[in-house]
N, CA, C, O and the ligand as a Tripos MOL2 file, in Angstrom:
@<TRIPOS>MOLECULE
protein
  233   231    59     0     0
PROTEIN
NO_CHARGES

@<TRIPOS>ATOM
      1 N          44.0660  -24.7610   -9.8400 N.3       1 MET1
      2 CA         44.4220  -23.3530   -9.6330 C.3       1 MET1
      3 C          45.8880  -23.2660   -9.1880 C.2       1 MET1
      4 O          46.3190  -23.9960   -8.2950 O.2       1 MET1
      5 N          46.6170  -22.3960   -9.8010 N.am      2 THR2
      6 CA         48.0220  -22.2160   -9.4370 C.3       2 THR2
      7 C          48.1350  -21.1100   -8.3990 C.2       2 THR2
      8 O          47.3970  -20.1270   -8.4620 O.2       2 THR2
      9 N          49.0470  -21.2580   -7.4460 N.am      3 PRO3
     10 CA         49.2310  -20.2000   -6.4510 C.3       3 PRO3
     11 C          49.7580  -18.9250   -7.1060 C.2       3 PRO3
     12 O          50.4640  -18.9760   -8.1130 O.2       3 PRO3
     13 N          49.4040  -17.7830   -6.5170 N.am      4 ARG4
     14 CA         49.8800  -16.5250   -7.0870 C.3       4 ARG4
     15 C          50.9350  -15.9220   -6.1710 C.2       4 ARG4
     16 O          50.8670  -16.0070   -4.9440 O.2       4 ARG4
     17 N          51.8920  -15.3220   -6.8180 N.am      5 GLU5
     18 CA         53.0050  -14.7550   -6.0680 C.3       5 GLU5
     19 C          52.6100  -13.4090   -5.4770 C.2       5 GLU5
     20 O          52.1020  -12.5240   -6.1660 O.2       5 GLU5
     21 N          52.8620  -13.2870   -4.1750 N.am      6 CYS6
     22 CA         52.5620  -12.0270   -3.5000 C.3       6 CYS6
     23 C          53.5650  -10.9570   -3.9510 C.2       6 CYS6
     24 O          54.7740  -11.1760   -3.8720 O.2       6 CYS6
     25 N          53.0750   -9.8030   -4.4230 N.am      7 PRO7
     26 CA         54.0010   -8.7550   -4.8590 C.3       7 PRO7
     27 C          54.7160   -8.0660   -3.6990 C.2       7 PRO7
     28 O          55.6790   -7.3280   -3.9090 O.2       7 PRO7
     29 N          54.2500   -8.3040   -2.4900 N.am      8 SER8
     30 CA         54.8470   -7.6530   -1.3280 C.3       8 SER8
     31 C          55.9970   -8.4690   -0.7410 C.2       8 SER8
     32 O          57.0640   -7.9260   -0.4520 O.2       8 SER8
     33 N          55.7750   -9.8090   -0.5620 N.am      9 CYS9
     34 CA         56.8010  -10.6330    0.0830 C.3       9 CYS9
     35 C          57.3610  -11.6930   -0.8520 C.2       9 CYS9
     36 O          58.2830  -12.4170   -0.4750 O.2       9 CYS9
     37 N          56.8150  -11.8010   -2.0860 N.am     10 ALA10
     38 CA         57.3180  -12.7140   -3.1220 C.3      10 ALA10
     39 C          57.1550  -14.1830   -2.7480 C.2      10 ALA10
     40 O          57.8480  -15.0370   -3.3010 O.2      10 ALA10
     41 N          56.2530  -14.4920   -1.8200 N.am     11 LEU11
     42 CA         55.9570  -15.8840   -1.4870 C.3      11 LEU11
     43 C          54.6800  -16.3090   -2.2090 C.2      11 LEU11
     44 O          53.8660  -15.4710   -2.5960 O.2      11 LEU11
     45 N          54.5130  -17.6230   -2.3850 N.am     12 ASP12
     46 CA         53.3410  -18.1290   -3.0860 C.3      12 ASP12
     47 C          52.1520  -18.2000   -2.1360 C.2      12 ASP12
     48 O          52.1680  -18.9510   -1.1610 O.2      12 ASP12
     49 N          51.1390  -17.4250   -2.4250 N.am     13 ALA13
     50 CA         49.9030  -17.4540   -1.6530 C.3      13 ALA13
     51 C          48.8880  -18.2940   -2.4170 C.2      13 ALA13
     52 O          48.9890  -18.4050   -3.6390 O.2      13 ALA13
     53 N          47.9020  -18.8960   -1.7250 N.am     14 PRO14
     54 CA         46.8670  -19.6650   -2.4280 C.3      14 PRO14
     55 C          46.1360  -18.7890   -3.4460 C.2      14 PRO14
     56 O          45.9380  -17.5930   -3.2330 O.2      14 PRO14
     57 N          45.7390  -19.4200   -4.5650 N.am     15 ALA15
     58 CA         45.1320  -18.6660   -5.6610 C.3      15 ALA15
     59 C          43.8270  -17.9900   -5.2390 C.2      15 ALA15
     60 O          43.4720  -16.9350   -5.7650 O.2      15 ALA15
     61 N          43.1070  -18.6080   -4.2770 N.am     16 ASP16
     62 CA         41.8280  -18.0400   -3.8700 C.3      16 ASP16
     63 C          41.9510  -17.1430   -2.6410 C.2      16 ASP16
     64 O          40.9440  -16.6720   -2.1120 O.2      16 ASP16
     65 N          43.1760  -16.9060   -2.1890 N.am     17 ALA17
     66 CA         43.3700  -16.0720   -1.0040 C.3      17 ALA17
     67 C          43.1490  -14.6050   -1.3470 C.2      17 ALA17
     68 O          43.6740  -14.1090   -2.3440 O.2      17 ALA17
     69 N          42.3770  -13.9160   -0.5250 N.am     18 GLU18
     70 CA         42.1590  -12.4910   -0.7270 C.3      18 GLU18
     71 C          43.2510  -11.6830   -0.0470 C.2      18 GLU18
     72 O          43.5380  -10.5530   -0.4410 O.2      18 GLU18
     73 N          43.8690  -12.2800    0.9930 N.am     19 VAL19
     74 CA         44.9370  -11.6200    1.7330 C.3      19 VAL19
     75 C          46.1100  -12.5910    1.8200 C.2      19 VAL19
     76 O          45.9090  -13.7830    2.0530 O.2      19 VAL19
     77 N          47.3200  -12.0970    1.6370 N.am     20 CYS20
     78 CA         48.5060  -12.9400    1.7390 C.3      20 CYS20
     79 C          48.6360  -13.4670    3.1680 C.2      20 CYS20
     80 O          48.6320  -12.6810    4.1160 O.2      20 CYS20
     81 N          48.7520  -14.8130    3.3390 N.am     21 PRO21
     82 CA         48.8480  -15.3760    4.6930 C.3      21 PRO21
     83 C          50.1950  -15.1120    5.3430 C.2      21 PRO21
     84 O          50.3550  -15.3570    6.5390 O.2      21 PRO21
     85 N          51.1550  -14.6250    4.5950 N.am     22 PHE22
     86 CA         52.5010  -14.4210    5.1400 C.3      22 PHE22
     87 C          52.7200  -12.9850    5.6100 C.2      22 PHE22
     88 O          53.2730  -12.7640    6.6880 O.2      22 PHE22
     89 N          52.2920  -12.0120    4.8130 N.am     23 CYS23
     90 CA         52.5720  -10.6180    5.1600 C.3      23 CYS23
     91 C          51.3090   -9.7850    5.2950 C.2      23 CYS23
     92 O          51.3800   -8.6330    5.7250 O.2      23 CYS23
     93 N          50.1410  -10.3430    4.9360 N.am     24 GLY24
     94 CA         48.9000   -9.6030    5.0790 C.3      24 GLY24
     95 C          48.5890   -8.6860    3.9150 C.2      24 GLY24
     96 O          47.6880   -7.8530    4.0150 O.2      24 GLY24
     97 N          49.3130   -8.8170    2.8130 N.am     25 TYR25
     98 CA         49.0480   -7.9930    1.6380 C.3      25 TYR25
     99 C          47.6750   -8.3350    1.0680 C.2      25 TYR25
    100 O          47.3500   -9.5090    0.8910 O.2      25 TYR25
    101 N          46.8680   -7.3140    0.7810 N.am     26 GLU26
    102 CA         45.5410   -7.5390    0.2070 C.3      26 GLU26
    103 C          45.6320   -7.5570   -1.3100 C.2      26 GLU26
    104 O          46.0120   -6.5680   -1.9360 O.2      26 GLU26
    105 N          45.2760   -8.7050   -1.8950 N.am     27 PHE27
    106 CA         45.2890   -8.8140   -3.3480 C.3      27 PHE27
    107 C          44.1060   -8.0540   -3.9340 C.2      27 PHE27
    108 O          43.0020   -8.1150   -3.3940 O.2      27 PHE27
    109 N          44.3280   -7.3360   -5.0390 N.am     28 PRO28
    110 CA         43.1940   -6.7040   -5.7220 C.3      28 PRO28
    111 C          42.3380   -7.7810   -6.3760 C.2      28 PRO28
    112 O          42.8280   -8.5530   -7.2000 O.2      28 PRO28
    113 N          41.0540   -7.8340   -6.0110 N.am     29 THR29
    114 CA         40.1660   -8.8850   -6.5010 C.3      29 THR29
    115 C          39.3990   -8.3850   -7.7260 C.2      29 THR29
    116 O          38.7390   -7.3470   -7.6600 O.2      29 THR29
    117 N          39.4810   -9.1080   -8.8330 N.am     30 PRO30
    118 CA         38.7460   -8.7220  -10.0480 C.3      30 PRO30
    119 C          37.2780   -9.1210   -9.9500 C.2      30 PRO30
    120 O          36.8690  -10.1660  -10.4570 O.2      30 PRO30
    121 N          36.5030   -8.2810   -9.2970 N.am     31 ARG31
    122 CA         35.0970   -8.5980   -9.0460 C.3      31 ARG31
    123 C          34.3040   -8.7000  -10.3450 C.2      31 ARG31
    124 O          33.5090   -9.6230  -10.5230 O.2      31 ARG31
    125 N          34.5240   -7.7460  -11.2540 N.am     32 ALA32
    126 CA         33.7350   -7.6990  -12.4900 C.3      32 ALA32
    127 C          33.9440   -8.9630  -13.3130 C.2      32 ALA32
    128 O          32.9900   -9.5180  -13.8590 O.2      32 ALA32
    129 N          35.1910   -9.4160  -13.4030 N.am     33 GLY33
    130 CA         35.4890  -10.6190  -14.1710 C.3      33 GLY33
    131 C          34.8230  -11.8350  -13.5760 C.2      33 GLY33
    132 O          34.2550  -12.6540  -14.2990 O.2      33 GLY33
    133 N          34.8870  -11.9640  -12.2570 N.am     34 THR34
    134 CA         34.2660  -13.0940  -11.5740 C.3      34 THR34
    135 C          32.7620  -13.0810  -11.8120 C.2      34 THR34
    136 O          32.1450  -14.1280  -12.0080 O.2      34 THR34
    137 N          32.1750  -11.8760  -11.7920 N.am     35 ARG35
    138 CA         30.7310  -11.7710  -11.9560 C.3      35 ARG35
    139 C          30.3210  -12.2000  -13.3750 C.2      35 ARG35
    140 O          29.3240  -12.9000  -13.5520 O.2      35 ARG35
    141 N          31.0930  -11.7780  -14.3730 N.am     36 SER36
    142 CA         30.7440  -12.1130  -15.7530 C.3      36 SER36
    143 C          30.8430  -13.6130  -15.9850 C.2      36 SER36
    144 O          30.0590  -14.1750  -16.7490 O.2      36 SER36
    145 N          31.8090  -14.2730  -15.3250 N.am     37 VAL37
    146 CA         31.9390  -15.7300  -15.4340 C.3      37 VAL37
    147 C          30.7210  -16.3930  -14.8030 C.2      37 VAL37
    148 O          30.1930  -17.3670  -15.3410 O.2      37 VAL37
    149 N          30.2690  -15.8640  -13.6530 N.am     38 THR38
    150 CA         29.0940  -16.4000  -12.9830 C.3      38 THR38
    151 C          27.8660  -16.2950  -13.8840 C.2      38 THR38
    152 O          27.0820  -17.2370  -13.9920 O.2      38 THR38
    153 N          27.7090  -15.1360  -14.5320 N.am     39 TRP39
    154 CA         26.5640  -14.9510  -15.4250 C.3      39 TRP39
    155 C          26.6490  -15.8750  -16.6280 C.2      39 TRP39
    156 O          25.6300  -16.3700  -17.1100 O.2      39 TRP39
    157 N          27.8700  -16.1100  -17.1150 N.am     40 LEU40
    158 CA         28.0570  -17.0230  -18.2450 C.3      40 LEU40
    159 C          27.6350  -18.4310  -17.8550 C.2      40 LEU40
    160 O          27.0010  -19.1330  -18.6430 O.2      40 LEU40
    161 N          27.9860  -18.8490  -16.6350 N.am     41 MET41
    162 CA         27.6080  -20.1780  -16.1490 C.3      41 MET41
    163 C          26.0860  -20.2880  -16.0450 C.2      41 MET41
    164 O          25.5030  -21.3020  -16.4300 O.2      41 MET41
    165 N          25.4420  -19.2290  -15.5180 N.am     42 ILE42
    166 CA         23.9770  -19.2300  -15.3900 C.3      42 ILE42
    167 C          23.3360  -19.3180  -16.7770 C.2      42 ILE42
    168 O          22.3800  -20.0660  -16.9820 O.2      42 ILE42
    169 N          23.8740  -18.5450  -17.7270 N.am     43 LEU43
    170 CA         23.3610  -18.5530  -19.0930 C.3      43 LEU43
    171 C          23.4780  -19.9410  -19.7150 C.2      43 LEU43
    172 O          22.5460  -20.4170  -20.3630 O.2      43 LEU43
    173 N          24.6230  -20.5870  -19.5170 N.am     44 LEU44
    174 CA         24.8290  -21.9310  -20.0520 C.3      44 LEU44
    175 C          23.8570  -22.9250  -19.4210 C.2      44 LEU44
    176 O          23.3210  -23.7960  -20.1050 O.2      44 LEU44
    177 N          23.6310  -22.7890  -18.1060 N.am     45 MET45
    178 CA         22.7060  -23.6870  -17.4160 C.3      45 MET45
    179 C          21.2950  -23.5200  -17.9600 C.2      45 MET45
    180 O          20.5760  -24.5000  -18.1550 O.2      45 MET45
    181 N          20.8990  -22.2560  -18.2090 N.am     46 VAL46
    182 CA         19.5610  -21.9900  -18.7570 C.3      46 VAL46
    183 C          19.4550  -22.5700  -20.1600 C.2      46 VAL46
    184 O          18.4420  -23.1750  -20.5120 O.2      46 VAL46
    185 N          20.4990  -22.3860  -20.9600 N.am     47 LEU47
    186 CA         20.4940  -22.9000  -22.3350 C.3      47 LEU47
    187 C          20.3860  -24.4200  -22.3590 C.2      47 LEU47
    188 O          19.7850  -24.9910  -23.2690 O.2      47 LEU47
    189 N          20.9690  -25.0710  -21.3600 N.am     48 PHE48
    190 CA         20.8770  -26.5320  -21.2890 C.3      48 PHE48
    191 C          19.5490  -26.9610  -20.6650 C.2      48 PHE48
    192 O          19.0160  -28.0170  -21.0060 O.2      48 PHE48
    193 N          19.0180  -26.1520  -19.7580 N.am     49 ALA49
    194 CA         17.8130  -26.5310  -19.0310 C.3      49 ALA49
    195 C          16.5730  -26.4420  -19.9060 C.2      49 ALA49
    196 O          15.6660  -27.2630  -19.7680 O.2      49 ALA49
    197 N          16.5110  -25.4700  -20.7990 N.am     50 ILE50
    198 CA         15.3180  -25.2780  -21.6300 C.3      50 ILE50
    199 C          15.0610  -26.4910  -22.5380 C.2      50 ILE50
    200 O          13.9450  -27.0090  -22.5330 O.2      50 ILE50
    201 N          16.0420  -26.9630  -23.3130 N.am     51 PRO51
    202 CA         15.7840  -28.1710  -24.1240 C.3      51 PRO51
    203 C          15.4930  -29.3950  -23.2820 C.2      51 PRO51
    204 O          14.7140  -30.2620  -23.6800 O.2      51 PRO51
    205 N          16.1300  -29.4670  -22.0970 N.am     52 LEU52
    206 CA         15.8970  -30.6120  -21.2090 C.3      52 LEU52
    207 C          14.4630  -30.6270  -20.7170 C.2      52 LEU52
    208 O          13.8140  -31.6730  -20.7010 O.2      52 LEU52
    209 N          13.9680  -29.4560  -20.3150 N.am     53 LEU53
    210 CA         12.5860  -29.3620  -19.8390 C.3      53 LEU53
    211 C          11.6110  -29.6280  -20.9920 C.2      53 LEU53
    212 O          10.5910  -30.2920  -20.8100 O.2      53 LEU53
    213 N          11.9320  -29.1090  -22.1620 N.am     54 ALA54
    214 CA         11.0840  -29.3590  -23.3370 C.3      54 ALA54
    215 C          11.0260  -30.8320  -23.6530 C.2      54 ALA54
    216 O           9.9850  -31.3520  -24.0530 O.2      54 ALA54
    217 N          12.1620  -31.5130  -23.4690 N.am     55 TRP55
    218 CA         12.2090  -32.9530  -23.7410 C.3      55 TRP55
    219 C          11.4390  -33.7390  -22.6820 C.2      55 TRP55
    220 O          10.7840  -34.7360  -22.9830 O.2      55 TRP55
    221 N          11.5320  -33.2620  -21.4130 N.am     56 LEU56
    222 CA         10.8700  -33.9670  -20.3220 C.3      56 LEU56
    223 C           9.3540  -33.8330  -20.4150 C.2      56 LEU56
    224 O           8.6230  -34.7920  -20.1700 O.2      56 LEU56
    225 N           8.8860  -32.6360  -20.7700 N.am     57 PHE57
    226 CA          7.4490  -32.3850  -20.7750 C.3      57 PHE57
    227 C           6.8490  -32.4250  -22.1740 C.2      57 PHE57
    228 O           5.6310  -32.3490  -22.3310 O.2      57 PHE57
    229 N           7.6810  -32.5410  -23.1690 N.am     58 GLY58
    230 CA          7.2090  -32.4780  -24.5410 C.3      58 GLY58
    231 C           6.5800  -33.8150  -24.9400 C.2      58 GLY58
    232 O           6.1170  -33.9660  -26.0710 O.2      58 GLY58
    233 ZN         52.9010  -11.5180    1.0980 Zn       59 ZN59
@<TRIPOS>BOND
     1     1     2 1
     2     2     3 1
     3     3     4 2
     4     3     5 am
     5     5     6 1
     6     6     7 1
     7     7     8 2
     8     7     9 am
     9     9    10 1
    10    10    11 1
    11    11    12 2
    12    11    13 am
    13    13    14 1
    14    14    15 1
    15    15    16 2
    16    15    17 am
    17    17    18 1
    18    18    19 1
    19    19    20 2
    20    19    21 am
    21    21    22 1
    22    22    23 1
    23    23    24 2
    24    23    25 am
    25    25    26 1
    26    26    27 1
    27    27    28 2
    28    27    29 am
    29    29    30 1
    30    30    31 1
    31    31    32 2
    32    31    33 am
    33    33    34 1
    34    34    35 1
    35    35    36 2
    36    35    37 am
    37    37    38 1
    38    38    39 1
    39    39    40 2
    40    39    41 am
    41    41    42 1
    42    42    43 1
    43    43    44 2
    44    43    45 am
    45    45    46 1
    46    46    47 1
    47    47    48 2
    48    47    49 am
    49    49    50 1
    50    50    51 1
    51    51    52 2
    52    51    53 am
    53    53    54 1
    54    54    55 1
    55    55    56 2
    56    55    57 am
    57    57    58 1
    58    58    59 1
    59    59    60 2
    60    59    61 am
    61    61    62 1
    62    62    63 1
    63    63    64 2
    64    63    65 am
    65    65    66 1
    66    66    67 1
    67    67    68 2
    68    67    69 am
    69    69    70 1
    70    70    71 1
    71    71    72 2
    72    71    73 am
    73    73    74 1
    74    74    75 1
    75    75    76 2
    76    75    77 am
    77    77    78 1
    78    78    79 1
    79    79    80 2
    80    79    81 am
    81    81    82 1
    82    82    83 1
    83    83    84 2
    84    83    85 am
    85    85    86 1
    86    86    87 1
    87    87    88 2
    88    87    89 am
    89    89    90 1
    90    90    91 1
    91    91    92 2
    92    91    93 am
    93    93    94 1
    94    94    95 1
    95    95    96 2
    96    95    97 am
    97    97    98 1
    98    98    99 1
    99    99   100 2
   100    99   101 am
   101   101   102 1
   102   102   103 1
   103   103   104 2
   104   103   105 am
   105   105   106 1
   106   106   107 1
   107   107   108 2
   108   107   109 am
   109   109   110 1
   110   110   111 1
   111   111   112 2
   112   111   113 am
   113   113   114 1
   114   114   115 1
   115   115   116 2
   116   115   117 am
   117   117   118 1
   118   118   119 1
   119   119   120 2
   120   119   121 am
   121   121   122 1
   122   122   123 1
   123   123   124 2
   124   123   125 am
   125   125   126 1
   126   126   127 1
   127   127   128 2
   128   127   129 am
   129   129   130 1
   130   130   131 1
   131   131   132 2
   132   131   133 am
   133   133   134 1
   134   134   135 1
   135   135   136 2
   136   135   137 am
   137   137   138 1
   138   138   139 1
   139   139   140 2
   140   139   141 am
   141   141   142 1
   142   142   143 1
   143   143   144 2
   144   143   145 am
   145   145   146 1
   146   146   147 1
   147   147   148 2
   148   147   149 am
   149   149   150 1
   150   150   151 1
   151   151   152 2
   152   151   153 am
   153   153   154 1
   154   154   155 1
   155   155   156 2
   156   155   157 am
   157   157   158 1
   158   158   159 1
   159   159   160 2
   160   159   161 am
   161   161   162 1
   162   162   163 1
   163   163   164 2
   164   163   165 am
   165   165   166 1
   166   166   167 1
   167   167   168 2
   168   167   169 am
   169   169   170 1
   170   170   171 1
   171   171   172 2
   172   171   173 am
   173   173   174 1
   174   174   175 1
   175   175   176 2
   176   175   177 am
   177   177   178 1
   178   178   179 1
   179   179   180 2
   180   179   181 am
   181   181   182 1
   182   182   183 1
   183   183   184 2
   184   183   185 am
   185   185   186 1
   186   186   187 1
   187   187   188 2
   188   187   189 am
   189   189   190 1
   190   190   191 1
   191   191   192 2
   192   191   193 am
   193   193   194 1
   194   194   195 1
   195   195   196 2
   196   195   197 am
   197   197   198 1
   198   198   199 1
   199   199   200 2
   200   199   201 am
   201   201   202 1
   202   202   203 1
   203   203   204 2
   204   203   205 am
   205   205   206 1
   206   206   207 1
   207   207   208 2
   208   207   209 am
   209   209   210 1
   210   210   211 1
   211   211   212 2
   212   211   213 am
   213   213   214 1
   214   214   215 1
   215   215   216 2
   216   215   217 am
   217   217   218 1
   218   218   219 1
   219   219   220 2
   220   219   221 am
   221   221   222 1
   222   222   223 1
   223   223   224 2
   224   223   225 am
   225   225   226 1
   226   226   227 1
   227   227   228 2
   228   227   229 am
   229   229   230 1
   230   230   231 1
   231   231   232 2
@<TRIPOS>SUBSTRUCTURE
     1 MET1         2 RESIDUE 1 A MET
     2 THR2         6 RESIDUE 1 A THR
     3 PRO3        10 RESIDUE 1 A PRO
     4 ARG4        14 RESIDUE 1 A ARG
     5 GLU5        18 RESIDUE 1 A GLU
     6 CYS6        22 RESIDUE 1 A CYS
     7 PRO7        26 RESIDUE 1 A PRO
     8 SER8        30 RESIDUE 1 A SER
     9 CYS9        34 RESIDUE 1 A CYS
    10 ALA10       38 RESIDUE 1 A ALA
    11 LEU11       42 RESIDUE 1 A LEU
    12 ASP12       46 RESIDUE 1 A ASP
    13 ALA13       50 RESIDUE 1 A ALA
    14 PRO14       54 RESIDUE 1 A PRO
    15 ALA15       58 RESIDUE 1 A ALA
    16 ASP16       62 RESIDUE 1 A ASP
    17 ALA17       66 RESIDUE 1 A ALA
    18 GLU18       70 RESIDUE 1 A GLU
    19 VAL19       74 RESIDUE 1 A VAL
    20 CYS20       78 RESIDUE 1 A CYS
    21 PRO21       82 RESIDUE 1 A PRO
    22 PHE22       86 RESIDUE 1 A PHE
    23 CYS23       90 RESIDUE 1 A CYS
    24 GLY24       94 RESIDUE 1 A GLY
    25 TYR25       98 RESIDUE 1 A TYR
    26 GLU26      102 RESIDUE 1 A GLU
    27 PHE27      106 RESIDUE 1 A PHE
    28 PRO28      110 RESIDUE 1 A PRO
    29 THR29      114 RESIDUE 1 A THR
    30 PRO30      118 RESIDUE 1 A PRO
    31 ARG31      122 RESIDUE 1 A ARG
    32 ALA32      126 RESIDUE 1 A ALA
    33 GLY33      130 RESIDUE 1 A GLY
    34 THR34      134 RESIDUE 1 A THR
    35 ARG35      138 RESIDUE 1 A ARG
    36 SER36      142 RESIDUE 1 A SER
    37 VAL37      146 RESIDUE 1 A VAL
    38 THR38      150 RESIDUE 1 A THR
    39 TRP39      154 RESIDUE 1 A TRP
    40 LEU40      158 RESIDUE 1 A LEU
    41 MET41      162 RESIDUE 1 A MET
    42 ILE42      166 RESIDUE 1 A ILE
    43 LEU43      170 RESIDUE 1 A LEU
    44 LEU44      174 RESIDUE 1 A LEU
    45 MET45      178 RESIDUE 1 A MET
    46 VAL46      182 RESIDUE 1 A VAL
    47 LEU47      186 RESIDUE 1 A LEU
    48 PHE48      190 RESIDUE 1 A PHE
    49 ALA49      194 RESIDUE 1 A ALA
    50 ILE50      198 RESIDUE 1 A ILE
    51 PRO51      202 RESIDUE 1 A PRO
    52 LEU52      206 RESIDUE 1 A LEU
    53 LEU53      210 RESIDUE 1 A LEU
    54 ALA54      214 RESIDUE 1 A ALA
    55 TRP55      218 RESIDUE 1 A TRP
    56 LEU56      222 RESIDUE 1 A LEU
    57 PHE57      226 RESIDUE 1 A PHE
    58 GLY58      230 RESIDUE 1 A GLY
    59 ZN59       233 GROUP 0 **** ****
């Protein structure tokens, strides 16, 4: 993960920081995007788990 530049103080804040550690600027968090990625991961896990279970019990 690359650090993101704070638009308020122009310093590099950690990529996962919700608030700038230097000036306290609150980064807008893309909740919807994060959620869709989470669902994609769950979907992929299910898609991999079904054939695995079929193979284990088949
Ligand atoms: Zn800042």
